[in-house]
N, CA, C, O and the ligand as a Tripos MOL2 file, in Angstrom:
@<TRIPOS>MOLECULE
protein
  245   243    62     0     0
PROTEIN
NO_CHARGES

@<TRIPOS>ATOM
      1 N           1.3380  -23.2870    4.9810 N.3       1 MET1
      2 CA          0.1930  -22.4200    5.2220 C.3       1 MET1
      3 C          -0.7370  -22.4300    4.0170 C.2       1 MET1
      4 O          -0.3080  -22.3090    2.8700 O.2       1 MET1
      5 N          -1.9840  -22.5730    4.3050 N.am      2 ARG2
      6 CA         -2.9730  -22.6200    3.2390 C.3       2 ARG2
      7 C          -3.2860  -21.2020    2.7750 C.2       2 ARG2
      8 O          -3.5740  -20.3190    3.5830 O.2       2 ARG2
      9 N          -3.2250  -21.0030    1.4940 N.am      3 SER3
     10 CA         -3.5150  -19.6650    0.9780 C.3       3 SER3
     11 C          -4.9680  -19.5780    0.5520 C.2       3 SER3
     12 O          -5.5050  -20.4760   -0.0960 O.2       3 SER3
     13 N          -5.5750  -18.4970    0.9270 N.am      4 ILE4
     14 CA         -6.9730  -18.2930    0.5610 C.3       4 ILE4
     15 C          -7.0420  -17.3640   -0.6460 C.2       4 ILE4
     16 O          -6.5550  -16.2340   -0.5960 O.2       4 ILE4
     17 N          -7.6360  -17.8330   -1.7070 N.am      5 PRO5
     18 CA         -7.7130  -16.9960   -2.9080 C.3       5 PRO5
     19 C          -8.5900  -15.7710   -2.6700 C.2       5 PRO5
     20 O          -9.4250  -15.7230   -1.7670 O.2       5 PRO5
     21 N          -8.3550  -14.8040   -3.5150 N.am      6 GLU6
     22 CA         -9.1430  -13.5830   -3.4180 C.3       6 GLU6
     23 C         -10.6150  -13.8640   -3.6820 C.2       6 GLU6
     24 O         -10.9690  -14.6190   -4.5870 O.2       6 GLU6
     25 N         -11.4500  -13.2510   -2.8840 N.am      7 CYS7
     26 CA        -12.8800  -13.4920   -2.9950 C.3       7 CYS7
     27 C         -13.4150  -12.9690   -4.3230 C.2       7 CYS7
     28 O         -13.0740  -11.8700   -4.7600 O.2       7 CYS7
     29 N         -14.2560  -13.7770   -4.9490 N.am      8 ILE8
     30 CA        -14.8580  -13.3370   -6.2090 C.3       8 ILE8
     31 C         -16.3380  -13.0720   -6.0450 C.2       8 ILE8
     32 O         -17.0210  -12.6830   -6.9920 O.2       8 ILE8
     33 N         -16.8360  -13.2880   -4.8150 N.am      9 ASN9
     34 CA        -18.2370  -13.0140   -4.5750 C.3       9 ASN9
     35 C         -18.4730  -11.5070   -4.5270 C.2       9 ASN9
     36 O         -17.5690  -10.7230   -4.2380 O.2       9 ASN9
     37 N         -19.6960  -11.1320   -4.8160 N.am     10 ARG10
     38 CA        -20.0270   -9.7180   -4.7820 C.3      10 ARG10
     39 C         -21.2410   -9.4890   -3.9050 C.2      10 ARG10
     40 O         -22.2530  -10.1810   -4.0170 O.2      10 ARG10
     41 N         -21.1200   -8.5250   -3.0510 N.am     11 TYR11
     42 CA        -22.2310   -8.1900   -2.1760 C.3      11 TYR11
     43 C         -22.4880   -6.6940   -2.2430 C.2      11 TYR11
     44 O         -21.5990   -5.8980   -2.5460 O.2      11 TYR11
     45 N         -23.6910   -6.3500   -1.9600 N.am     12 GLU12
     46 CA        -24.0070   -4.9410   -1.8510 C.3      12 GLU12
     47 C         -24.0850   -4.5930   -0.3750 C.2      12 GLU12
     48 O         -24.9130   -5.1270    0.3620 O.2      12 GLU12
     49 N         -23.2100   -3.6920    0.0420 N.am     13 LEU13
     50 CA        -23.1710   -3.3340    1.4500 C.3      13 LEU13
     51 C         -24.2230   -2.2720    1.7520 C.2      13 LEU13
     52 O         -24.5730   -1.4360    0.9190 O.2      13 LEU13
     53 N         -24.6980   -2.3490    2.9630 N.am     14 ASP14
     54 CA        -25.6760   -1.3650    3.4000 C.3      14 ASP14
     55 C         -24.9180   -0.1800    3.9880 C.2      14 ASP14
     56 O         -24.5560   -0.1860    5.1650 O.2      14 ASP14
     57 N         -24.6860    0.8120    3.1820 N.am     15 MET15
     58 CA        -23.8710    1.9490    3.6070 C.3      15 MET15
     59 C         -24.4330    2.6850    4.8260 C.2      15 MET15
     60 O         -23.6650    3.0100    5.7310 O.2      15 MET15
     61 N         -25.7320    2.9600    4.8870 N.am     16 PRO16
     62 CA        -26.2610    3.6100    6.0820 C.3      16 PRO16
     63 C         -25.9830    2.8230    7.3550 C.2      16 PRO16
     64 O         -25.6650    3.4170    8.3860 O.2      16 PRO16
     65 N         -26.0970    1.4900    7.3060 N.am     17 THR17
     66 CA        -25.8100    0.6750    8.4880 C.3      17 THR17
     67 C         -24.3450    0.7680    8.8630 C.2      17 THR17
     68 O         -24.0110    0.8510   10.0450 O.2      17 THR17
     69 N         -23.4620    0.7550    7.8660 N.am     18 LEU18
     70 CA        -22.0310    0.8780    8.1340 C.3      18 LEU18
     71 C         -21.7190    2.1980    8.8170 C.2      18 LEU18
     72 O         -20.9210    2.2550    9.7530 O.2      18 LEU18
     73 N         -22.3550    3.2520    8.3420 N.am     19 LEU19
     74 CA        -22.1040    4.5630    8.9310 C.3      19 LEU19
     75 C         -22.6160    4.6170   10.3610 C.2      19 LEU19
     76 O         -22.0010    5.2570   11.2140 O.2      19 LEU19
     77 N         -23.7270    3.9570   10.6320 N.am     20 TRP20
     78 CA        -24.3020    3.9660   11.9750 C.3      20 TRP20
     79 C         -23.4510    3.1550   12.9400 C.2      20 TRP20
     80 O         -23.3350    3.5100   14.1130 O.2      20 TRP20
     81 N         -22.8510    2.0630   12.4560 N.am     21 THR21
     82 CA        -22.0880    1.2000   13.3470 C.3      21 THR21
     83 C         -20.6410    1.6710   13.4830 C.2      21 THR21
     84 O         -20.0380    1.5110   14.5440 O.2      21 THR21
     85 N         -20.0880    2.2420   12.4350 N.am     22 ARG22
     86 CA        -18.6800    2.6520   12.4550 C.3      22 ARG22
     87 C         -18.5130    4.1260   12.7540 C.2      22 ARG22
     88 O         -17.4450    4.5600   13.1860 O.2      22 ARG22
     89 N         -19.5310    4.8740   12.5330 N.am     23 GLY23
     90 CA        -19.4050    6.3200   12.6950 C.3      23 GLY23
     91 C         -19.0780    6.9730   11.3650 C.2      23 GLY23
     92 O         -18.4540    6.3630   10.4970 O.2      23 GLY23
     93 N         -19.5010    8.2070   11.2160 N.am     24 PRO24
     94 CA        -19.3310    8.8900    9.9220 C.3      24 PRO24
     95 C         -17.8840    9.1940    9.6030 C.2      24 PRO24
     96 O         -17.5580    9.4560    8.4450 O.2      24 PRO24
     97 N         -16.9940    9.1680   10.6010 N.am     25 ASN25
     98 CA        -15.5910    9.5090   10.3570 C.3      25 ASN25
     99 C         -14.7250    8.2890   10.1010 C.2      25 ASN25
    100 O         -13.5150    8.4160    9.9110 O.2      25 ASN25
    101 N         -15.3320    7.1080   10.0960 N.am     26 PHE26
    102 CA        -14.5580    5.9010    9.8490 C.3      26 PHE26
    103 C         -14.0570    5.9040    8.4050 C.2      26 PHE26
    104 O         -14.8450    6.0440    7.4700 O.2      26 PHE26
    105 N         -12.7480    5.7490    8.2310 N.am     27 PRO27
    106 CA        -12.2080    5.7590    6.8670 C.3      27 PRO27
    107 C         -12.6400    4.5240    6.0870 C.2      27 PRO27
    108 O         -12.3650    3.3930    6.4860 O.2      27 PRO27
    109 N         -13.3070    4.7560    4.9910 N.am     28 LEU28
    110 CA        -13.8160    3.6390    4.2020 C.3      28 LEU28
    111 C         -12.6810    2.8160    3.6010 C.2      28 LEU28
    112 O         -12.8600    1.6420    3.2760 O.2      28 LEU28
    113 N         -11.5160    3.4390    3.4570 N.am     29 SER29
    114 CA        -10.3870    2.7020    2.8860 C.3      29 SER29
    115 C          -9.9200    1.5940    3.8200 C.2      29 SER29
    116 O          -9.3110    0.6210    3.3750 O.2      29 SER29
    117 N         -10.2040    1.7370    5.1200 N.am     30 ARG30
    118 CA         -9.7870    0.7060    6.0740 C.3      30 ARG30
    119 C         -10.8430   -0.3710    6.2400 C.2      30 ARG30
    120 O         -10.6320   -1.3610    6.9400 O.2      30 ARG30
    121 N         -11.9630   -0.1730    5.6000 N.am     31 LEU31
    122 CA        -13.0710   -1.1070    5.7610 C.3      31 LEU31
    123 C         -12.7030   -2.4930    5.2310 C.2      31 LEU31
    124 O         -13.0390   -3.5090    5.8400 O.2      31 LEU31
    125 N         -12.0170   -2.5230    4.1040 N.am     32 ALA32
    126 CA        -11.6740   -3.7920    3.4700 C.3      32 ALA32
    127 C         -10.7710   -4.6350    4.3640 C.2      32 ALA32
    128 O         -10.8420   -5.8640    4.3400 O.2      32 ALA32
    129 N          -9.9140   -3.9690    5.1610 N.am     33 GLU33
    130 CA         -8.9960   -4.7160    6.0260 C.3      33 GLU33
    131 C          -9.7550   -5.4730    7.1080 C.2      33 GLU33
    132 O          -9.3070   -6.5190    7.5790 O.2      33 GLU33
    133 N         -10.8940   -4.9410    7.4930 N.am     34 ARG34
    134 CA        -11.6230   -5.5000    8.6090 C.3      34 ARG34
    135 C         -12.6960   -6.4930    8.1820 C.2      34 ARG34
    136 O         -13.3450   -7.1180    9.0200 O.2      34 ARG34
    137 N         -12.8750   -6.6310    6.8880 N.am     35 MET35
    138 CA        -13.9790   -7.4610    6.4310 C.3      35 MET35
    139 C         -13.5170   -8.8610    6.0440 C.2      35 MET35
    140 O         -12.3690   -9.0780    5.6540 O.2      35 MET35
    141 N         -14.4420   -9.7930    6.1640 N.am     36 MET36
    142 CA        -14.1630  -11.1570    5.7600 C.3      36 MET36
    143 C         -15.4040  -11.7110    5.0830 C.2      36 MET36
    144 O         -16.5220  -11.5290    5.5630 O.2      36 MET36
    145 N         -15.1960  -12.3780    3.9780 N.am     37 CYS37
    146 CA        -16.3240  -12.9370    3.2450 C.3      37 CYS37
    147 C         -16.9490  -14.0630    4.0540 C.2      37 CYS37
    148 O         -16.2490  -14.9290    4.5800 O.2      37 CYS37
    149 N         -18.2560  -14.0430    4.1480 N.am     38 THR38
    150 CA        -18.9400  -15.0590    4.9300 C.3      38 THR38
    151 C         -19.0840  -16.3680    4.1640 C.2      38 THR38
    152 O         -19.4230  -17.3950    4.7520 O.2      38 THR38
    153 N         -18.8320  -16.3410    2.8620 N.am     39 ARG39
    154 CA        -18.9970  -17.5590    2.0640 C.3      39 ARG39
    155 C         -17.6990  -18.3370    1.9390 C.2      39 ARG39
    156 O         -17.6770  -19.5500    2.1470 O.2      39 ARG39
    157 N         -16.6040  -17.6380    1.5950 N.am     40 CYS40
    158 CA        -15.3530  -18.3470    1.3540 C.3      40 CYS40
    159 C         -14.3290  -18.0970    2.4540 C.2      40 CYS40
    160 O         -13.2840  -18.7470    2.4910 O.2      40 CYS40
    161 N         -14.6270  -17.1440    3.3600 N.am     41 GLY41
    162 CA        -13.7060  -16.8680    4.4520 C.3      41 GLY41
    163 C         -12.5050  -16.0570    4.0350 C.2      41 GLY41
    164 O         -11.5660  -15.8980    4.8140 O.2      41 GLY41
    165 N         -12.5160  -15.5390    2.8190 N.am     42 SER42
    166 CA        -11.3840  -14.7710    2.3280 C.3      42 SER42
    167 C         -11.3800  -13.3760    2.9380 C.2      42 SER42
    168 O         -12.4230  -12.7420    3.1000 O.2      42 SER42
    169 N         -10.1850  -12.9210    3.2680 N.am     43 ARG43
    170 CA        -10.0440  -11.5440    3.7280 C.3      43 ARG43
    171 C          -9.5510  -10.6440    2.6140 C.2      43 ARG43
    172 O          -9.3890   -9.4350    2.7820 O.2      43 ARG43
    173 N          -9.3140  -11.2810    1.4520 N.am     44 GLN44
    174 CA         -8.8690  -10.4900    0.3010 C.3      44 GLN44
    175 C         -10.0850   -9.9220   -0.4010 C.2      44 GLN44
    176 O         -10.3870  -10.2770   -1.5410 O.2      44 GLN44
    177 N         -10.7670   -9.0520    0.2830 N.am     45 VAL45
    178 CA        -11.9580   -8.4740   -0.3160 C.3      45 VAL45
    179 C         -11.6580   -7.0550   -0.7780 C.2      45 VAL45
    180 O         -10.8660   -6.3350   -0.1700 O.2      45 VAL45
    181 N         -12.2910   -6.6880   -1.8340 N.am     46 SER46
    182 CA        -12.1510   -5.3130   -2.3040 C.3      46 SER46
    183 C         -13.5330   -4.6700   -2.3210 C.2      46 SER46
    184 O         -14.5440   -5.3200   -2.5860 O.2      46 SER46
    185 N         -13.5430   -3.4050   -2.0390 N.am     47 ILE47
    186 CA        -14.8180   -2.6940   -1.9370 C.3      47 ILE47
    187 C         -14.9700   -1.7700   -3.1290 C.2      47 ILE47
    188 O         -14.0830   -0.9830   -3.4600 O.2      47 ILE47
    189 N         -16.1090   -1.8940   -3.7510 N.am     48 LEU48
    190 CA        -16.4140   -1.0050   -4.8670 C.3      48 LEU48
    191 C         -17.4690   -0.0110   -4.4170 C.2      48 LEU48
    192 O         -18.4770   -0.3810   -3.8140 O.2      48 LEU48
    193 N         -17.2250    1.2360   -4.7140 N.am     49 PHE49
    194 CA        -18.1800    2.2580   -4.3220 C.3      49 PHE49
    195 C         -19.0360    2.6510   -5.5190 C.2      49 PHE49
    196 O         -18.5480    2.8700   -6.6280 O.2      49 PHE49
    197 N         -20.3080    2.7300   -5.2480 N.am     50 ASP50
    198 CA        -21.2260    3.1740   -6.2810 C.3      50 ASP50
    199 C         -21.4850    4.6600   -6.0510 C.2      50 ASP50
    200 O         -22.3520    5.0500   -5.2690 O.2      50 ASP50
    201 N         -20.7130    5.4630   -6.7520 N.am     51 VAL51
    202 CA        -20.8160    6.9090   -6.5470 C.3      51 VAL51
    203 C         -21.9010    7.4810   -7.4500 C.2      51 VAL51
    204 O         -21.8750    7.3020   -8.6680 O.2      51 VAL51
    205 N         -22.8360    8.1590   -6.8420 N.am     52 PRO52
    206 CA        -23.9000    8.7600   -7.6590 C.3      52 PRO52
    207 C         -23.3450    9.8410   -8.5750 C.2      52 PRO52
    208 O         -22.3690   10.5170   -8.2540 O.2      52 PRO52
    209 N         -23.9770    9.9800   -9.6920 N.am     53 ARG53
    210 CA        -23.5140   10.9890  -10.6470 C.3      53 ARG53
    211 C         -23.7480   12.3900  -10.0890 C.2      53 ARG53
    212 O         -24.7350   12.6310   -9.3940 O.2      53 ARG53
    213 N         -22.8500   13.2990  -10.3910 N.am     54 PRO54
    214 CA        -23.0150   14.6820   -9.8930 C.3      54 PRO54
    215 C         -24.3330   15.2830  -10.3310 C.2      54 PRO54
    216 O         -24.9130   16.1040   -9.6190 O.2      54 PRO54
    217 N         -24.8050   14.8870  -11.4820 N.am     55 SER55
    218 CA        -26.0610   15.4560  -11.9740 C.3      55 SER55
    219 C         -27.2380   15.0210  -11.0970 C.2      55 SER55
    220 O         -28.2700   15.6900  -11.0470 O.2      55 SER55
    221 N         -27.0640   13.8670  -10.3920 N.am     56 ASP56
    222 CA        -28.1170   13.4180   -9.5040 C.3      56 ASP56
    223 C         -28.0310   14.1090   -8.1470 C.2      56 ASP56
    224 O         -29.0480   14.3900   -7.5130 O.2      56 ASP56
    225 N         -26.7930   14.3800   -7.7110 N.am     57 ALA57
    226 CA        -26.5970   14.9560   -6.3980 C.3      57 ALA57
    227 C         -26.9070   16.4520   -6.3800 C.2      57 ALA57
    228 O         -27.5020   16.9790   -5.4400 O.2      57 ALA57
    229 N         -26.4870   17.1020   -7.4360 N.am     58 ILE58
    230 CA        -26.6900   18.5560   -7.4900 C.3      58 ILE58
    231 C         -27.7500   18.8860   -8.5430 C.2      58 ILE58
    232 O         -27.5570   18.6940   -9.7430 O.2      58 ILE58
    233 N         -28.8140   19.3620   -8.0660 N.am     59 ARG59
    234 CA        -29.8910   19.7010   -8.9920 C.3      59 ARG59
    235 C         -30.3390   21.1340   -8.7260 C.2      59 ARG59
    236 O         -31.0210   21.4210   -7.7420 O.2      59 ARG59
    237 N         -29.9470   22.0030   -9.6100 N.am     60 ILE60
    238 CA        -30.2950   23.4190   -9.4520 C.3      60 ILE60
    239 C         -31.3450   23.7840  -10.4810 C.2      60 ILE60
    240 O         -31.1580   23.5850  -11.6810 O.2      60 ILE60
    241 N         -32.4290   24.3110  -10.0040 N.am     61 ALA61
    242 CA        -33.5290   24.6670  -10.8920 C.3      61 ALA61
    243 C         -33.1690   25.8960  -11.7380 C.2      61 ALA61
    244 O         -33.9790   26.3460  -12.5490 O.2      61 ALA61
    245 ZN        -15.9060  -14.8590   -0.6770 Zn       62 ZN62
@<TRIPOS>BOND
     1     1     2 1
     2     2     3 1
     3     3     4 2
     4     3     5 am
     5     5     6 1
     6     6     7 1
     7     7     8 2
     8     7     9 am
     9     9    10 1
    10    10    11 1
    11    11    12 2
    12    11    13 am
    13    13    14 1
    14    14    15 1
    15    15    16 2
    16    15    17 am
    17    17    18 1
    18    18    19 1
    19    19    20 2
    20    19    21 am
    21    21    22 1
    22    22    23 1
    23    23    24 2
    24    23    25 am
    25    25    26 1
    26    26    27 1
    27    27    28 2
    28    27    29 am
    29    29    30 1
    30    30    31 1
    31    31    32 2
    32    31    33 am
    33    33    34 1
    34    34    35 1
    35    35    36 2
    36    35    37 am
    37    37    38 1
    38    38    39 1
    39    39    40 2
    40    39    41 am
    41    41    42 1
    42    42    43 1
    43    43    44 2
    44    43    45 am
    45    45    46 1
    46    46    47 1
    47    47    48 2
    48    47    49 am
    49    49    50 1
    50    50    51 1
    51    51    52 2
    52    51    53 am
    53    53    54 1
    54    54    55 1
    55    55    56 2
    56    55    57 am
    57    57    58 1
    58    58    59 1
    59    59    60 2
    60    59    61 am
    61    61    62 1
    62    62    63 1
    63    63    64 2
    64    63    65 am
    65    65    66 1
    66    66    67 1
    67    67    68 2
    68    67    69 am
    69    69    70 1
    70    70    71 1
    71    71    72 2
    72    71    73 am
    73    73    74 1
    74    74    75 1
    75    75    76 2
    76    75    77 am
    77    77    78 1
    78    78    79 1
    79    79    80 2
    80    79    81 am
    81    81    82 1
    82    82    83 1
    83    83    84 2
    84    83    85 am
    85    85    86 1
    86    86    87 1
    87    87    88 2
    88    87    89 am
    89    89    90 1
    90    90    91 1
    91    91    92 2
    92    91    93 am
    93    93    94 1
    94    94    95 1
    95    95    96 2
    96    95    97 am
    97    97    98 1
    98    98    99 1
    99    99   100 2
   100    99   101 am
   101   101   102 1
   102   102   103 1
   103   103   104 2
   104   103   105 am
   105   105   106 1
   106   106   107 1
   107   107   108 2
   108   107   109 am
   109   109   110 1
   110   110   111 1
   111   111   112 2
   112   111   113 am
   113   113   114 1
   114   114   115 1
   115   115   116 2
   116   115   117 am
   117   117   118 1
   118   118   119 1
   119   119   120 2
   120   119   121 am
   121   121   122 1
   122   122   123 1
   123   123   124 2
   124   123   125 am
   125   125   126 1
   126   126   127 1
   127   127   128 2
   128   127   129 am
   129   129   130 1
   130   130   131 1
   131   131   132 2
   132   131   133 am
   133   133   134 1
   134   134   135 1
   135   135   136 2
   136   135   137 am
   137   137   138 1
   138   138   139 1
   139   139   140 2
   140   139   141 am
   141   141   142 1
   142   142   143 1
   143   143   144 2
   144   143   145 am
   145   145   146 1
   146   146   147 1
   147   147   148 2
   148   147   149 am
   149   149   150 1
   150   150   151 1
   151   151   152 2
   152   151   153 am
   153   153   154 1
   154   154   155 1
   155   155   156 2
   156   155   157 am
   157   157   158 1
   158   158   159 1
   159   159   160 2
   160   159   161 am
   161   161   162 1
   162   162   163 1
   163   163   164 2
   164   163   165 am
   165   165   166 1
   166   166   167 1
   167   167   168 2
   168   167   169 am
   169   169   170 1
   170   170   171 1
   171   171   172 2
   172   171   173 am
   173   173   174 1
   174   174   175 1
   175   175   176 2
   176   175   177 am
   177   177   178 1
   178   178   179 1
   179   179   180 2
   180   179   181 am
   181   181   182 1
   182   182   183 1
   183   183   184 2
   184   183   185 am
   185   185   186 1
   186   186   187 1
   187   187   188 2
   188   187   189 am
   189   189   190 1
   190   190   191 1
   191   191   192 2
   192   191   193 am
   193   193   194 1
   194   194   195 1
   195   195   196 2
   196   195   197 am
   197   197   198 1
   198   198   199 1
   199   199   200 2
   200   199   201 am
   201   201   202 1
   202   202   203 1
   203   203   204 2
   204   203   205 am
   205   205   206 1
   206   206   207 1
   207   207   208 2
   208   207   209 am
   209   209   210 1
   210   210   211 1
   211   211   212 2
   212   211   213 am
   213   213   214 1
   214   214   215 1
   215   215   216 2
   216   215   217 am
   217   217   218 1
   218   218   219 1
   219   219   220 2
   220   219   221 am
   221   221   222 1
   222   222   223 1
   223   223   224 2
   224   223   225 am
   225   225   226 1
   226   226   227 1
   227   227   228 2
   228   227   229 am
   229   229   230 1
   230   230   231 1
   231   231   232 2
   232   231   233 am
   233   233   234 1
   234   234   235 1
   235   235   236 2
   236   235   237 am
   237   237   238 1
   238   238   239 1
   239   239   240 2
   240   239   241 am
   241   241   242 1
   242   242   243 1
   243   243   244 2
@<TRIPOS>SUBSTRUCTURE
     1 MET1         2 RESIDUE 1 A MET
     2 ARG2         6 RESIDUE 1 A ARG
     3 SER3        10 RESIDUE 1 A SER
     4 ILE4        14 RESIDUE 1 A ILE
     5 PRO5        18 RESIDUE 1 A PRO
     6 GLU6        22 RESIDUE 1 A GLU
     7 CYS7        26 RESIDUE 1 A CYS
     8 ILE8        30 RESIDUE 1 A ILE
     9 ASN9        34 RESIDUE 1 A ASN
    10 ARG10       38 RESIDUE 1 A ARG
    11 TYR11       42 RESIDUE 1 A TYR
    12 GLU12       46 RESIDUE 1 A GLU
    13 LEU13       50 RESIDUE 1 A LEU
    14 ASP14       54 RESIDUE 1 A ASP
    15 MET15       58 RESIDUE 1 A MET
    16 PRO16       62 RESIDUE 1 A PRO
    17 THR17       66 RESIDUE 1 A THR
    18 LEU18       70 RESIDUE 1 A LEU
    19 LEU19       74 RESIDUE 1 A LEU
    20 TRP20       78 RESIDUE 1 A TRP
    21 THR21       82 RESIDUE 1 A THR
    22 ARG22       86 RESIDUE 1 A ARG
    23 GLY23       90 RESIDUE 1 A GLY
    24 PRO24       94 RESIDUE 1 A PRO
    25 ASN25       98 RESIDUE 1 A ASN
    26 PHE26      102 RESIDUE 1 A PHE
    27 PRO27      106 RESIDUE 1 A PRO
    28 LEU28      110 RESIDUE 1 A LEU
    29 SER29      114 RESIDUE 1 A SER
    30 ARG30      118 RESIDUE 1 A ARG
    31 LEU31      122 RESIDUE 1 A LEU
    32 ALA32      126 RESIDUE 1 A ALA
    33 GLU33      130 RESIDUE 1 A GLU
    34 ARG34      134 RESIDUE 1 A ARG
    35 MET35      138 RESIDUE 1 A MET
    36 MET36      142 RESIDUE 1 A MET
    37 CYS37      146 RESIDUE 1 A CYS
    38 THR38      150 RESIDUE 1 A THR
    39 ARG39      154 RESIDUE 1 A ARG
    40 CYS40      158 RESIDUE 1 A CYS
    41 GLY41      162 RESIDUE 1 A GLY
    42 SER42      166 RESIDUE 1 A SER
    43 ARG43      170 RESIDUE 1 A ARG
    44 GLN44      174 RESIDUE 1 A GLN
    45 VAL45      178 RESIDUE 1 A VAL
    46 SER46      182 RESIDUE 1 A SER
    47 ILE47      186 RESIDUE 1 A ILE
    48 LEU48      190 RESIDUE 1 A LEU
    49 PHE49      194 RESIDUE 1 A PHE
    50 ASP50      198 RESIDUE 1 A ASP
    51 VAL51      202 RESIDUE 1 A VAL
    52 PRO52      206 RESIDUE 1 A PRO
    53 ARG53      210 RESIDUE 1 A ARG
    54 PRO54      214 RESIDUE 1 A PRO
    55 SER55      218 RESIDUE 1 A SER
    56 ASP56      222 RESIDUE 1 A ASP
    57 ALA57      226 RESIDUE 1 A ALA
    58 ILE58      230 RESIDUE 1 A ILE
    59 ARG59      234 RESIDUE 1 A ARG
    60 ILE60      238 RESIDUE 1 A ILE
    61 ALA61      242 RESIDUE 1 A ALA
    62 ZN62       245 GROUP 0 **** ****
């Protein structure tokens, strides 16, 4: 069996589109299992979340 190395490519996912297609309750932790890299065909993809800083999200005058 041919082993596919872990993908080293990086993409920026469109989070709003993912939420619209999967629904807001779709567990993001399961997203990686369902994804496949379009360049190398690897399913060993990992998802990095860009979490906004709390100071940006909560702004109290
Ligand atoms: Zn890849």
